[in-house]
C-alpha positions in Angstrom: 103.4 90.7 123.4 104.5 87.1 122.9 108.2 86.5 123.5 110.1 83.5 122.4 112.7 82.1 124.8 114.6 80.2 122.1 117.3 81.6 119.8 114.6 82.1 117.1 110.9 81.7 116.8 111.3 78.6 114.6 113.0 76.9 117.5 110.3 77.8 120.1 108.1 75.1 121.4 105.2 77.6 121.4 105.7 78.3 117.7 105.8 74.6 117.0 102.5 74.1 118.8 101.0 76.8 116.7 102.3 75.3 113.5 101.1 71.8 114.5 97.6 73.1 115.2 97.5 75.0 112.0 98.6 71.9 110.1 95.4 70.1 111.3 93.0 73.1 111.0 94.1 74.7 107.8 93.3 71.7 105.6 89.7 71.8 107.0 89.5 75.6 106.2 91.0 75.0 102.8 88.7 72.1 102.1 85.7 74.3 103.0 87.0 77.1 100.7 87.5 74.6 97.9 84.0 73.1 98.3 82.5 76.6 98.2 84.5 77.6 95.1 83.7 74.2 93.5 80.0 74.6 94.2 80.2 78.2 92.9 82.0 77.2 89.7 79.6 74.3 89.1 76.6 76.6 89.7 77.9 79.2 87.3 78.8 76.6 84.7 75.3 75.0 85.0 73.6 78.3 84.7 75.8 79.2 81.8 75.1 75.9 80.0 71.4 76.1 80.7 71.3 79.7 79.4 73.3 78.8 76.3 70.9 75.9 75.5 67.9 78.3 75.9 69.6 80.8 73.6 70.4 78.2 71.0 66.7 77.0 71.0 65.5 80.5 70.7 67.8 81.1 67.7 66.7 77.8 66.1 63.0 78.8 66.4 63.8 82.2 65.2 65.6 80.8 62.2 62.7 78.6 61.3 60.4 81.6 61.6 62.6 83.6 59.3 62.8 80.8 56.7 59.0 80.5 56.7 58.8 84.3 56.2 61.2 84.2 53.3 59.2 81.4 51.7 56.0 83.5 52.0 57.9 86.5 50.7 59.1 84.5 47.7 55.5 83.4 47.0 54.4 87.0 47.0 57.3 88.0 44.6 56.2 85.2 42.2 52.5 85.9 42.6 50.9 86.0 39.1 48.4 88.7 39.9 51.0 90.9 41.4 53.3 90.5 38.4 50.4 91.1 36.0 49.6 94.2 37.9 53.2 95.5 37.8 53.5 94.7 34.0 50.1 95.3 32.5 48.9 98.2 34.7 48.3 100.4 31.7 46.3 97.7 29.9 44.0 96.9 32.7 40.6 98.5 33.2 39.7 100.3 36.4 37.7 97.4 37.9 40.5 94.9 37.3 43.0 97.2 38.9 40.9 97.7 42.0 40.2 93.9 42.4 43.9 93.1 42.0 45.0 95.7 44.5 42.4 94.5 47.0 43.6 90.9 46.5 47.2 92.0 47.1 46.3 93.9 50.3 44.3 90.9 51.6 47.2 88.5 50.9 49.7 90.8 52.6 47.4 91.0 55.7 47.2 87.2 55.8 51.0 87.1 55.6 51.4 89.6 58.4 49.0 87.8 60.7 50.8 84.5 60.2 53.7 85.5 62.6 54.0 87.7 65.7 57.4 88.9 64.5 55.9 90.7 61.5 54.8 94.3 62.1 53.9 95.1 58.5 54.3 93.9 55.0 54.8 96.4 52.1 55.0 96.0 48.4 56.5 99.1 46.6 55.4 98.9 42.9 57.5 101.3 40.8 55.6 100.7 37.5 52.2 101.8 38.9 53.5 104.4 41.4 51.8 102.8 44.4 52.7 101.1 47.7 50.5 98.4 49.3 50.8 97.3 52.9 49.1 94.8 55.2 48.2 97.6 57.7 47.4 100.6 55.6 46.2 99.0 52.4 46.7 100.9 49.2 48.9 103.9 49.9 51.0 106.5 48.0 54.1 105.3 46.4 57.1 105.2 48.9 60.0 105.9 46.6 62.6 106.0 49.5 61.7 102.5 50.7 61.7 101.2 47.1 65.1 102.7 46.3 66.5 101.4 49.6 65.3 97.8 49.4 65.9 97.5 45.6 69.5 98.8 45.8 72.3 96.8 44.3 73.7 95.3 47.6 70.7 93.2 48.2 71.6 89.8 49.6 75.3 90.5 50.1 76.4 89.4 53.6 73.2 89.7 55.5 69.6 88.5 55.4 68.3 91.6 57.1 68.1 95.2 56.0 68.1 97.8 58.8 65.9 100.8 58.2 64.8 103.4 60.8 66.3 101.3 63.7 64.3 98.2 62.7 65.1 94.9 61.0 63.4 94.1 57.6 63.3 91.2 55.2 63.2 92.3 51.6 63.0 90.9 48.0 62.7 92.4 44.6 61.2 91.4 41.2 63.6 92.1 38.5 62.4 93.4 35.1 62.8 91.4 32.0 65.3 93.8 30.4 68.9 94.0 31.5 69.7 97.3 33.3 66.1 98.2 33.9 65.0 98.9 37.5 63.1 96.2 39.4 59.4 96.1 38.9 58.6 96.1 42.7 60.2 95.5 46.1 58.7 93.5 48.9 59.5 94.7 52.4 58.7 92.6 55.5 59.0 95.0 58.5 59.8 93.0 61.7 58.3 93.9 65.0 60.9 95.2 67.5 58.6 95.0 70.5 57.9 91.3 69.8 61.6 90.7 69.8 61.9 92.5 73.1 59.1 90.4 74.6 60.8 87.2 73.4 64.1 88.3 74.9 62.5 89.1 78.2 61.3 85.4 78.3 64.9 84.3 78.2 65.8 86.0 81.5 66.2 83.6 84.4 66.3 86.2 87.1 64.7 89.6 87.6 68.1 91.4 87.5 69.4 89.6 84.4 68.9 90.9 80.8 69.1 89.8 77.2 69.7 91.4 73.9 69.8 90.5 70.2 72.5 91.8 67.8 72.6 91.9 64.0 76.3 91.2 63.5 76.7 92.9 60.1 75.3 96.3 61.1 75.8 96.1 64.9 72.1 96.8 65.6 71.2 95.6 69.1 67.7 95.0 70.3 67.4 94.8 74.1 64.7 93.3 76.3 62.0 95.3 77.9 64.3 96.1 80.9 66.4 98.4 78.6 69.7 97.5 80.4 72.1 98.9 77.8 75.0 99.6 80.1 76.8 96.4 79.1 76.4 96.8 75.4 79.7 98.6 74.8 81.7 95.9 76.5 79.8 93.3 74.6 80.6 94.9 71.3 84.3 95.0 72.2 84.2 91.3 73.0 82.4 90.3 69.8 84.9 92.3 67.8 87.5 89.7 69.0 85.5 86.9 67.3 85.1 85.2 70.7 81.6 83.8 70.9 81.9 81.8 74.1 80.8 82.7 77.6 82.8 85.5 79.3 82.8 87.8 82.4 82.7 91.6 82.4 82.9 94.1 85.2 80.7 97.2 84.9 80.6 99.9 87.7 82.2 97.5 90.1 79.7 94.7 89.5 80.8 91.5 87.8 78.5 90.0 85.2 78.4 86.5 83.6 77.6 86.8 79.9 76.3 83.8 78.0 75.8 84.0 74.2 74.8 81.9 71.2 75.2 82.7 67.5 73.2 81.6 64.4 75.5 82.1 61.5 72.9 81.7 58.7 70.8 84.5 60.3 73.8 86.7 61.1 72.4 87.1 64.6 73.8 86.5 68.0 71.8 86.6 71.2 73.2 87.1 74.7 72.0 87.2 78.3 73.9 88.6 81.3 73.6 87.7 84.9 75.1 89.5 88.0 77.5 87.5 90.0 75.3 87.9 93.1 72.5 86.0 91.4 74.9 83.1 90.8 75.9 83.2 94.5 72.4 83.5 95.8 71.7 79.7 95.9 74.9 79.2 97.8 74.2 81.9 100.4 73.5 79.3 103.2 76.6 77.4 102.4 78.5 80.8 102.3 77.1 81.6 105.8 78.0 78.2 107.2 81.5 78.5 105.7 82.0 81.9 107.5 80.7 80.4 110.7 83.1 77.5 110.4 86.0 79.9 109.7 85.1 82.2 112.6 84.7 79.2 114.9 88.1 77.8 113.8 89.7 81.2 114.4 88.2 81.4 117.9 89.3 77.8 118.6 92.9 78.6 117.4 93.0 81.8 119.5 91.7 79.9 122.6 94.3 77.2 122.1 97.1 79.6 121.6 96.2 81.7 124.6 95.9 78.6 126.9 99.2 77.3 125.5 100.8 80.7 126.1 99.6 80.9 129.7 100.1 77.2 130.7 103.3 76.4 128.8 105.0 79.4 127.2 105.1 81.8 130.2 106.4 79.2 132.8 108.9 78.0 130.2 110.0 81.6 129.5 110.6 82.2 133.3 112.8 79.1 133.5 114.8 80.1 130.4 115.3 83.6 131.9 116.6 82.1 135.1 119.0 80.0 133.1 120.3 83.0 131.2 120.8 84.8 134.6 122.7 81.8 135.8 124.9 81.9 132.6 125.9 85.5 133.5 127.0 84.4 137.0 123.8 85.4 138.9 123.2 82.5 141.3 121.3 84.2 144.1 117.9 84.6 142.4 115.8 81.4 142.9 112.4 80.9 141.3 109.6 81.7 143.8 106.5 79.6 143.0 103.6 77.6 144.4 103.0 75.4 141.4 102.3 71.7 141.8 102.5 70.6 138.2 105.5 69.5 136.1 106.9 73.1 136.0 106.7 73.2 139.8 108.9 70.1 139.9 111.4 71.7 137.4 111.5 75.0 139.4 112.2 73.2 142.7 115.0 71.2 141.1 116.4 74.4 139.5 116.5 76.1 142.9 118.3 73.1 144.4 120.8 73.1 141.5 121.5 76.8 142.2 122.3 76.1 145.8 124.7 73.3 145.0 126.3 75.2 142.1 126.9 78.2 144.4 128.6 76.0 147.0 130.8 74.4 144.3 131.7 77.8 142.8 132.5 79.3 146.2 134.8 76.4 146.9 136.4 76.5 143.5 136.7 80.3 143.6 138.6 80.2 146.9 141.0 77.6 145.5 141.5 79.7 142.4 142.2 82.9 144.4 144.7 81.1 146.6 146.4 79.8 143.4 146.5 83.3 141.9 148.0 84.8 145.1 150.6 82.1 145.2 151.5 82.6 141.6 151.7 86.4 142.2 154.1 85.9 145.1 156.2 83.6 143.0 156.3 86.2 140.2 157.3 88.9 142.7 160.1 86.8 144.1 161.4 86.1 140.6 161.4 89.8 139.6 162.9 91.4 142.7 166.4 90.0 142.8 167.1 90.4 139.1 165.8 93.9 139.0 167.6 94.9 142.2 170.9 93.9 140.8 170.3 96.0 137.6 169.0 99.0 139.7 172.1 99.1 141.9 174.3 98.8 138.9 172.6 101.9 137.4 172.9 103.8 140.7 176.6 102.9 140.9 177.2 104.3 137.4 175.3 107.5 138.1 177.2 108.0 141.4 180.5 107.7 139.6 179.6 110.4 137.2 178.3 112.6 140.0 174.9 113.1 138.2 172.9 113.9 141.3 169.9 115.1 139.4 169.4 111.8 137.5 170.2 109.9 140.8 167.3 111.8 142.4 165.0 111.0 139.4 166.0 107.4 139.3 165.6 106.8 143.1 162.1 108.4 142.9 161.1 106.1 140.0 162.7 103.1 141.8 160.7 103.9 144.9 157.4 104.1 143.0 158.3 100.8 141.3 158.9 98.8 144.4 156.0 100.4 146.2 153.7 99.0 143.5 155.1 95.5 143.3 155.2 95.1 147.1 151.7 96.2 147.7 149.6 93.2 148.8 146.2 94.6 149.7 144.6 93.6 146.4 145.3 91.4 143.4 143.5 93.7 140.9 144.2 97.3 140.1 143.0 99.9 137.6 144.6 99.6 134.2 145.7 103.3 134.7 147.9 102.2 137.6 149.2 99.1 135.8 150.2 101.2 132.8 151.8 103.9 135.0 153.9 101.2 136.7 155.0 99.8 133.4 155.8 103.2 132.1 158.1 103.8 135.2 159.8 100.5 134.5 160.3 101.5 130.9 161.8 104.9 131.9 164.2 103.1 134.3 165.4 100.9 131.4 165.8 103.9 129.2 168.3 105.3 131.7 170.2 102.2 131.4 170.0 101.7 127.6 169.4 105.2 126.4 172.1 105.0 123.8 171.1 101.9 121.9 167.4 101.1 122.8 164.6 103.4 122.1 161.2 103.0 123.8 157.8 104.3 122.4 155.2 104.0 125.2 151.8 105.1 123.8 149.1 106.9 125.7 146.3 105.1 127.5 142.8 106.0 126.3 140.4 107.5 128.9 137.9 104.7 128.1 140.4 102.1 129.3 141.7 103.8 132.5 139.1 102.4 134.9 139.3 98.8 133.6 140.3 96.5 136.5 143.1 94.0 135.6 145.3 91.6 137.5 148.5 93.2 138.8 151.8 92.9 136.9 150.5 91.8 133.4 152.3 94.5 131.3 155.7 95.1 133.1 156.8 91.4 133.0 156.2 91.3 129.2 158.3 94.5 128.8 161.0 93.0 131.0 160.9 89.8 129.0 161.5 91.9 125.8 164.5 93.6 127.3 166.0 90.5 128.9 165.6 88.0 126.0 165.8 90.2 123.0 166.8 93.8 123.2 169.8 93.5 125.6 171.4 90.9 123.3 171.2 93.0 120.2 174.2 94.8 118.8 172.0 96.8 116.5 169.8 99.7 117.8 166.7 98.3 119.5 163.1 99.4 119.5 160.3 98.8 122.0 156.7 99.9 121.3 153.7 99.7 123.6 150.2 100.5 122.4 146.7 100.6 123.9 143.3 100.3 122.2 139.6 99.2 122.7 137.1 98.2 120.1 133.6 96.5 120.5 134.1 95.6 124.2 137.6 94.1 123.5 140.5 95.9 125.1 144.0 95.2 123.7 147.5 96.1 124.9 150.4 95.2 122.6 154.1 95.1 123.4 156.5 94.5 120.5 160.2 94.8 119.7 162.5 94.6 116.7 164.5 91.6 117.9 165.4 88.9 115.4 166.3 86.0 117.7 162.9 84.1 117.3 161.9 82.4 114.1 158.2 82.0 113.1 158.1 78.3 114.3 159.6 79.4 117.7 156.7 82.0 118.1 154.1 79.3 117.2 155.6 76.8 119.6 155.6 79.4 122.4 152.0 80.3 121.6 151.0 76.6 121.8 152.8 76.3 125.1 150.9 79.3 126.5 147.6 77.9 125.5 148.2 74.4 126.9 146.0 73.7 130.0 148.6 71.7 131.8 148.8 71.3 135.5 152.6 71.2 135.4 154.5 73.0 138.2 156.6 74.7 135.5 155.4 78.3 135.2 157.1 81.0 133.2 156.2 84.7 133.4 154.1 84.7 130.2 152.2 81.6 131.1 151.5 83.0 134.5 150.1 86.2 133.0 148.0 84.3 130.4 146.5 82.0 133.0 145.5 84.8 135.3 143.8 86.7 132.4 141.8 83.6 131.4 140.7 83.0 135.0 139.6 86.6 135.3 138.0 87.3 131.9 137.3 83.9 130.2 138.8 81.6 127.6 138.8 84.2 124.8 141.1 86.5 126.8 144.8 86.1 127.4 148.1 86.5 125.6 148.5 86.1 121.8 151.9 86.0 120.2 152.6 87.0 116.6 155.3 88.5 114.4 155.8 92.2 115.0 155.7 94.8 112.3 159.1 95.8 113.7 160.3 92.2 112.7 160.5 91.0 116.3 158.0 89.5 118.7 154.6 91.0 119.4 152.7 90.1 122.5 149.0 91.2 122.6 147.1 91.2 125.8 143.4 90.8 124.9 140.6 91.5 127.5 137.0 90.7 126.6 134.8 93.0 128.6 131.4 91.9 127.2 129.0 90.5 129.8 131.5 91.5 132.6 130.6 95.1 133.2 130.0 94.5 136.9 133.5 93.3 137.6 135.8 94.8 135.0 135.2 98.5 135.2 135.8 100.4 138.4 133.3 103.3 138.8 
């Protein structure tokens, strides 16, 4: 799994190398894809244009053929012998009738043989009760065909009449009297098989197909392949009056459909081609494009792997050591045998660790000496003042003869002095520091029990084993008594609370004094936060500086207005990243 040493992957050198390489390679891949798609589109457009031209020529030839048939049909309708036969049948002798019928059969046969699209030519003569065809000669009268082709909708909206699944051309000879049925009907029966052969010639590929549709009736004639699976989609498309090329998907296969329409004929012809047939000429280009893409992918993978091994992993090791150094671990050098640029950096890093450790040892010793000196100074400031008050309390108790409270007070006083005179360590558990401060508060309660109340909260178990500098709570409580509560004429209140949240331990000491204004509190806070080397050192500044030296700049004392209307001093201890030195196990 690839890991990024920076704060985010976008800031990583490895990620930037990947992006830079892709910037150069992706345009080539996109260009190849574009060329393939462009060639494919051009090939499909060229095939579609060529097919449409072939279809248009086919319809033009078919239209000329139909026009010629209609002219021949008109000549037959106007033939003098045929009209004489239909009108004067009863006045003609037997020989004349036979000669005229034979003449008509021969002419119809000549008409039939003049075009491959004609299957048969019929003349249905109502007045003589006979039908004559090019194939069967003189036959019995076909009244159904006569009635169908002489019906009143002749010539309305279509040039073709559909009968028994085939297309026909038809014409009638009207009688001389109004309202009388036509004398005869001429039926030109078109050959469906010949249409199928002609449509097969339009196919460019073996898997393509063609079909012809009579638009008025929806009759469709397919080529010899009989591929009728696309016909329903074609009818739906034609219903939208869209006569251009389109694509359709049938059974998961995409087809390109090209079509042409001859409005005078009322016919449209279409041919369809599978998408694979269009792509077939581009198969080599397609294979080369895939080969290029795979080669590019392999090149990218090789480049990324080599970059990861040669640059990212050595850089990640260096960054990890820097992070260790940030947490205070200075005794883990980088063991290596590299001779390249990273070897030079590793060697200089190890030398930096050695020098940094020497400087920190020296600075730490100086800091510890300073802390001890400040602690001694604090103890010397506390003892005389507190001794005076303690003896005053004992004197008062002795006068009243309260031996029980004298015993209690002397025990507390002994515990108090035992704690502040102990010099074996500068740090204690918060449990011990809180107990000492509670004893001090109880001593003060004996002294000011009538006018000063003290609410000393419980210490949570999660905070008991936190190691803190000695004498950070009791001096703040003493400061509240000495500078605020003792001077009040109204009842006083002192409150001490403990809490921990998200690796931040807080201890608050607040009173209800009203001596300090808001600007005084702000000025005192600024003075505490000043990093001055002045010899002047009050109790609060001393505590704040020791907390900062122990836990970092975000820890220390923070002064605000108390909810009790007095001063609130909050001791804030940041435990994050200092588990090894802040909690005693």
